[in-house]
Residue frames relative to the residue before (quaternion, step in Angstrom):
aa qw qx qy qz dx dy dz
M 1.0000 0.0000 0.0000 0.0000 0.00 0.00 0.00
G 0.6244 0.5560 -0.3397 0.4308 3.56 1.04 -0.75
L 0.6768 0.4813 -0.2935 0.4735 3.58 0.93 -0.88
L 0.6254 0.5282 -0.3278 0.4716 3.56 1.04 -0.79
T 0.6524 0.5111 -0.3041 0.4697 3.56 0.94 -0.91
F 0.6299 0.5395 -0.3267 0.4533 3.57 0.98 -0.86
G 0.6901 0.4876 -0.2801 0.4556 3.58 0.85 -0.97
I 0.6748 0.4814 -0.2942 0.4758 3.57 0.88 -0.93
S 0.6328 0.5368 -0.3372 0.4447 3.61 0.99 -0.80
I 0.6513 0.5097 -0.3217 0.4609 3.55 0.89 -0.91
F 0.6334 0.5291 -0.3293 0.4587 3.58 0.96 -0.84
F 0.6817 0.4903 -0.2852 0.4620 3.60 0.83 -1.02
V 0.6655 0.5024 -0.3076 0.4584 3.58 0.92 -0.88
L 0.6554 0.5089 -0.3191 0.4578 3.60 0.90 -0.86
V 0.6760 0.4844 -0.2968 0.4693 3.58 0.88 -0.92
S 0.7087 0.4588 -0.2831 0.4551 3.60 0.76 -0.99
T 0.6479 0.5161 -0.3274 0.4546 3.61 0.97 -0.79
S 0.6673 0.4884 -0.3165 0.4648 3.59 0.89 -0.85
L 0.6403 0.5034 -0.3281 0.4785 3.58 1.07 -0.62
L 0.6878 0.5096 -0.2929 0.4259 3.57 0.82 -0.99
I 0.6197 0.5601 -0.3431 0.4296 3.59 1.06 -0.71
T 0.7634 0.4026 -0.1959 0.4655 3.57 0.96 -0.87
L 0.6674 0.5416 -0.2990 0.4145 3.60 1.17 -0.38
N 0.5048 -0.5984 0.5140 0.3505 3.52 -1.29 0.39
L 0.7493 -0.4356 0.2693 0.4198 3.55 -1.31 0.26
T 0.6639 0.5044 -0.3128 0.4550 3.61 0.88 -0.88
A 0.6756 0.4816 -0.2919 0.4759 3.57 0.89 -0.91
A 0.6232 0.5351 -0.3367 0.4603 3.61 1.04 -0.76
L 0.6422 0.5081 -0.3214 0.4755 3.58 1.02 -0.77
L 0.6353 0.5157 -0.3292 0.4712 3.60 1.07 -0.68
V 0.6155 0.5192 -0.3436 0.4832 3.60 1.07 -0.69
L 0.6338 0.5229 -0.3219 0.4704 3.59 0.98 -0.86
L 0.6499 0.5088 -0.3078 0.4734 3.58 0.95 -0.86
A 0.6371 0.5195 -0.3241 0.4682 3.60 1.03 -0.75
I 0.6360 0.5210 -0.3293 0.4643 3.59 1.01 -0.77
V 0.6644 0.4882 -0.3016 0.4788 3.58 0.90 -0.92
T 0.6490 0.5248 -0.3137 0.4528 3.59 0.95 -0.88
T 0.6112 0.5456 -0.3422 0.4600 3.59 1.03 -0.77
G 0.6566 0.5113 -0.3038 0.4638 3.58 0.93 -0.90
V 0.6627 0.5044 -0.3012 0.4644 3.57 0.95 -0.89
I 0.6624 0.5091 -0.3100 0.4538 3.60 0.89 -0.92
F 0.6856 0.4685 -0.2964 0.4718 3.59 0.90 -0.86
D 0.5966 0.5377 -0.3640 0.4717 3.59 1.11 -0.56
I 0.6249 0.5299 -0.3267 0.4712 3.58 1.01 -0.82
M 0.6590 0.5101 -0.3088 0.4583 3.57 0.93 -0.88
G 0.6544 0.5160 -0.3109 0.4570 3.59 0.98 -0.81
V 0.6677 0.4819 -0.2988 0.4824 3.58 0.94 -0.86
A 0.6319 0.5375 -0.3342 0.4474 3.60 0.98 -0.81
A 0.6306 0.5407 -0.3367 0.4434 3.58 1.00 -0.78
T 0.7026 0.4470 -0.2743 0.4809 3.59 0.98 -0.75
A 0.6863 0.4897 -0.2867 0.4550 3.59 1.12 -0.54
A 0.6264 0.5689 -0.3427 0.4081 3.61 1.10 -0.60
T 0.2521 -0.7347 0.6085 0.1624 3.54 -1.28 0.50
E 0.6220 -0.5882 0.3869 0.3427 3.56 -1.25 0.41
R 0.5342 0.7050 -0.3920 0.2528 3.58 0.98 -0.84
P 0.7230 0.4213 -0.3079 0.4528 3.69 0.60 -0.90
F 0.6542 0.5143 -0.3177 0.4545 3.59 1.10 -0.59
H 0.5716 0.5465 -0.3824 0.4779 3.60 1.19 -0.47
A 0.6451 0.5153 -0.3177 0.4662 3.58 0.96 -0.86
M 0.6593 0.4969 -0.3055 0.4745 3.58 0.97 -0.84
A 0.6527 0.5213 -0.3145 0.4508 3.58 0.96 -0.87
S 0.6402 0.5263 -0.3339 0.4490 3.60 1.02 -0.75
K 0.6952 0.4168 -0.2555 0.5270 3.58 1.22 -0.51
R 0.4264 -0.7387 0.4179 0.3127 3.56 1.39 0.15
V 0.2144 0.7785 -0.5472 0.2205 3.56 0.98 0.93
K 0.5075 -0.6584 0.4680 0.2998 3.54 -0.88 0.99
G 0.7867 0.3080 -0.2489 0.4736 3.57 -0.90 0.97
A 0.5188 0.6668 -0.4133 0.3397 3.59 1.22 -0.32
D 0.6593 0.5023 -0.3202 0.4588 3.60 0.91 -0.84
E 0.6484 0.5073 -0.3126 0.4738 3.58 1.00 -0.81
A 0.6311 0.5303 -0.3283 0.4611 3.59 1.03 -0.78
L 0.6340 0.5208 -0.3277 0.4684 3.58 1.01 -0.78
R 0.6472 0.5055 -0.3268 0.4679 3.59 0.97 -0.78
L 0.6340 0.5241 -0.3370 0.4581 3.60 1.01 -0.75
V 0.6847 0.4807 -0.2875 0.4663 3.59 0.88 -0.94
R 0.6763 0.4966 -0.2955 0.4568 3.58 0.95 -0.85
N 0.7356 0.3250 -0.1979 0.5604 3.58 1.21 -0.46
A 0.1265 0.8524 -0.4983 0.0950 3.56 1.15 0.68
D 0.6316 0.5404 -0.3491 0.4327 3.60 0.96 -0.75
K 0.6844 0.4685 -0.2802 0.4833 3.59 0.94 -0.88
V 0.6453 0.5205 -0.3169 0.4607 3.57 0.97 -0.88
A 0.6752 0.4884 -0.2914 0.4697 3.58 0.90 -0.94
S 0.6469 0.5187 -0.3243 0.4553 3.57 0.95 -0.82
F 0.6831 0.4712 -0.2952 0.4736 3.58 0.87 -0.90
C 0.7240 0.4610 -0.2641 0.4399 3.58 0.71 -1.07
A 0.7792 0.3626 -0.1926 0.4737 3.57 0.62 -1.13
D 0.7476 0.4059 -0.2346 0.4704 3.57 0.82 -0.95
V 0.7359 0.4058 -0.2574 0.4770 3.59 0.65 -1.03
I 0.7739 0.3456 -0.2084 0.4880 3.60 0.42 -1.18
G 0.6552 0.5270 -0.3183 0.4378 3.61 0.90 -0.86
D 0.7071 0.4474 -0.2660 0.4786 3.57 0.87 -0.92
I 0.6107 0.5300 -0.3546 0.4695 3.58 1.04 -0.71
S 0.6401 0.5289 -0.3288 0.4500 3.58 0.92 -0.86
G 0.6515 0.5142 -0.3168 0.4591 3.58 0.97 -0.80
T 0.6698 0.4949 -0.2928 0.4699 3.55 0.96 -0.87
V 0.6705 0.4831 -0.2939 0.4804 3.57 0.91 -0.91
A 0.6176 0.5413 -0.3469 0.4531 3.59 1.04 -0.72
G 0.6276 0.5281 -0.3323 0.4656 3.60 1.04 -0.73
G 0.6654 0.4879 -0.2954 0.4817 3.56 0.97 -0.85
A 0.6453 0.5091 -0.3180 0.4725 3.58 0.99 -0.80
A 0.6267 0.5355 -0.3344 0.4569 3.57 1.02 -0.77
A 0.6429 0.5134 -0.3195 0.4701 3.58 0.99 -0.81
A 0.6458 0.5113 -0.3190 0.4687 3.60 0.97 -0.83
I 0.6481 0.5123 -0.3161 0.4664 3.57 1.01 -0.80
V 0.6124 0.5478 -0.3471 0.4520 3.59 1.03 -0.76
F 0.6748 0.4816 -0.3026 0.4702 3.59 0.90 -0.87
S 0.6244 0.5111 -0.3347 0.4867 3.60 1.07 -0.67
L 0.6353 0.5407 -0.3152 0.4524 3.55 1.01 -0.87
I 0.6563 0.5182 -0.3032 0.4570 3.58 0.98 -0.86
T 0.6555 0.4988 -0.3252 0.4645 3.60 1.01 -0.69
V 0.6809 0.4623 -0.2853 0.4911 3.59 1.09 -0.68
Y 0.7864 0.1531 -0.0543 0.5959 3.58 1.01 -0.89
P 0.2046 -0.8351 0.4975 0.1153 3.62 0.15 1.24
S 0.5918 0.5854 -0.3751 0.4079 3.60 1.16 -0.39
V 0.5946 0.5450 -0.3648 0.4650 3.60 1.24 -0.35
T 0.3053 -0.7589 0.5468 0.1788 3.58 -0.78 1.00
V 0.6362 -0.5203 0.4044 0.4014 3.55 -1.24 0.45
S 0.6461 0.5355 -0.3232 0.4374 3.59 0.92 -0.88
L 0.6807 0.4793 -0.2907 0.4716 3.57 0.84 -0.98
G 0.6552 0.5190 -0.3103 0.4529 3.58 0.91 -0.89
N 0.6640 0.5039 -0.3008 0.4634 3.56 0.93 -0.90
V 0.6525 0.5207 -0.3209 0.4474 3.58 0.88 -0.91
V 0.6901 0.4776 -0.2837 0.4639 3.58 0.85 -0.97
M 0.6976 0.4759 -0.2846 0.4537 3.60 0.82 -0.96
I 0.6637 0.4860 -0.3135 0.4744 3.60 0.89 -0.85
G 0.6340 0.5261 -0.3231 0.4657 3.57 1.01 -0.80
M 0.6616 0.5068 -0.3009 0.4637 3.57 0.97 -0.89
V 0.6706 0.4892 -0.3009 0.4696 3.59 0.87 -0.95
A 0.6611 0.5023 -0.3122 0.4617 3.60 0.90 -0.87
A 0.6663 0.5045 -0.3082 0.4545 3.59 0.89 -0.90
L 0.6779 0.4793 -0.2986 0.4707 3.60 0.90 -0.88
T 0.6704 0.5009 -0.3016 0.4568 3.58 0.95 -0.85
V 0.7181 0.4350 -0.2584 0.4778 3.59 0.69 -1.07
G 0.6641 0.5001 -0.3074 0.4630 3.59 0.90 -0.88
G 0.6622 0.5087 -0.3005 0.4609 3.55 0.97 -0.89
K 0.6824 0.4763 -0.2911 0.4719 3.57 0.93 -0.87
A 0.6299 0.5250 -0.3404 0.4602 3.61 1.02 -0.70
G 0.6791 0.4638 -0.2807 0.4948 3.57 0.90 -0.90
G 0.6401 0.5510 -0.3109 0.4359 3.53 1.07 -0.80
K 0.6126 0.5546 -0.3516 0.4399 3.58 1.06 -0.69
I 0.6173 0.5342 -0.3426 0.4651 3.58 1.02 -0.75
I 0.6660 0.4868 -0.2912 0.4843 3.57 0.94 -0.93
A 0.6642 0.5319 -0.3078 0.4257 3.59 0.88 -0.97
I 0.6896 0.4672 -0.2856 0.4739 3.57 0.94 -0.83
S 0.7255 0.4428 -0.2596 0.4585 3.59 0.85 -0.90
R 0.7859 0.2612 -0.1381 0.5432 3.62 1.11 -0.56
S 0.1741 0.8507 -0.4852 0.1033 3.57 1.21 0.52
H 0.6813 0.4933 -0.3092 0.4437 3.60 0.86 -0.86
D 0.6344 0.5148 -0.3307 0.4724 3.60 1.00 -0.74
I 0.6614 0.5060 -0.3026 0.4637 3.57 0.94 -0.91
I 0.6631 0.4954 -0.3061 0.4704 3.59 0.89 -0.91
Y 0.6438 0.5178 -0.3347 0.4532 3.59 0.94 -0.78
R 0.6533 0.4945 -0.3146 0.4793 3.61 0.95 -0.82
M 0.6231 0.5223 -0.3316 0.4785 3.58 1.02 -0.80
A 0.6528 0.5303 -0.3105 0.4430 3.57 0.96 -0.89
L 0.6435 0.5129 -0.3277 0.4642 3.59 0.97 -0.80
I 0.6638 0.4881 -0.2990 0.4813 3.58 0.95 -0.87
M 0.6521 0.5136 -0.3098 0.4638 3.57 0.94 -0.92
G 0.6453 0.5230 -0.3210 0.4551 3.61 0.94 -0.84
W 0.6378 0.5175 -0.3241 0.4695 3.57 1.00 -0.82
W 0.6684 0.4946 -0.3008 0.4671 3.59 0.90 -0.93
E 0.6434 0.5255 -0.3295 0.4488 3.57 0.96 -0.82
R 0.6526 0.4970 -0.3184 0.4751 3.59 1.00 -0.79
Q 0.6548 0.5113 -0.3136 0.4599 3.61 1.02 -0.75
L 0.7518 0.4030 -0.2018 0.4814 3.57 0.93 -0.96
G 0.3564 -0.7528 0.4776 0.2797 3.56 1.18 -0.55
I 0.6713 0.4242 -0.3096 0.5231 3.60 1.21 0.46
K 0.4708 -0.6440 0.5152 0.3136 3.55 -1.23 0.46
I 0.3710 -0.7379 0.5243 0.2072 3.56 -0.76 1.06
V 0.7562 0.1208 -0.0692 0.6394 3.56 0.99 -0.87
D 0.3263 -0.7763 0.5155 0.1588 3.54 -0.55 1.22
G 0.3938 -0.7292 0.5131 0.2236 3.56 -1.00 0.82
A 0.5726 0.6019 -0.3824 0.4044 3.58 1.19 -0.40
N 0.8402 0.1939 -0.1745 0.4754 3.53 -1.19 0.67
S 0.4651 0.6567 -0.4787 0.3513 3.59 1.13 0.39
V 0.3878 -0.7201 0.5348 0.2124 3.53 -1.12 0.68
R 0.4361 -0.6810 0.5164 0.2818 3.56 -0.90 0.87
R 0.3090 -0.7593 0.5475 0.1678 3.54 -0.96 0.89
K 0.6163 -0.5401 0.4237 0.3859 3.54 -1.23 0.48
Q 0.4732 -0.6447 0.5171 0.3051 3.53 -1.12 0.68
């Protein structure tokens, strides 16, 4: 997980840094918002995986509903899905958002010299923390109450990616059946 996190972090940092360097302040703030939103969405997906049960997906699978088998694999591997979504992607997004906020502060200071580094940092860190924590708190409510819908949508997307790549993203082997 550490190596995977390292690789994904480098990718996110390279993409966000190259974008932030070329964008104006408004666009940079939108990139920052996208980074925070990504973290919140993946946190929701991780919580939904742990909250969902197999029962509705068994019923769907018996009717051969597209995405049901993938949804069962997500639920049966909830620990791995939650770890990847919430811990890896969610935490990387938080870290990258902090770095992006710092870059925006320095851009802000060059445009508005009257703004001090301290003031810029306090406002940006406060904003990023509020959006991240608030988004994740609200997202947990949604993830728990709509876990099956979220898992089903994830399963449809995962199934599409698996067909495009020709590999299974979440392996069904060695998964443990969860209580109904």
